[in-house]
Phi, psi and omega in degrees: 000329180297321180295319178295317178303311180298322180294319178296315178299316178304313182293322177297324180278312185289313186258342180257351176076013180277153169288153183302319180297322178291324178296315177298317181297315179297313182295314180294324179286342183283340183063019180303321184276001172298331179295339185288358180288341179240158178299317179298321178294319178296319178298318179298321180292313185280354176294333179248162180278164174300324178299315179302310182295323178298316180293325175298319179293323182283323189246349182094139183291334183265003188277351184059036178304332182290350174277351180276115183294346175278347181250334182222131006287168179301155176304148183302325182291346176299327183274359178286121183298342180265010187300329180291339181282344184247052182283000000 
C-alpha cells in the first residue's frame, strides 16, 4: 500500500501541479486508504493505478475526467519505471 500511496502523491505533484505537502494533505483527507483495512478494500485500491486515483482526487470520481483526452490515457512517461528518479 505504501508504494501505491507514493505513486498517488507522485502523480498529484507531477501531473496535478500540487506541492508535495498539498498532495499529502489531499490524499490523507480523502480517506481513500481507509479501504485498505480489509483485503477486499486493498484489492479495490490496487485494481487501479496511482495515476487513476490521483486524477479522481483532483477531478472527482463522478466527473468522467477519463473522457478528457488530455487526462486519459496517462502520459507515456507515467509508465517509465525510472519516473520516480526524475521528480
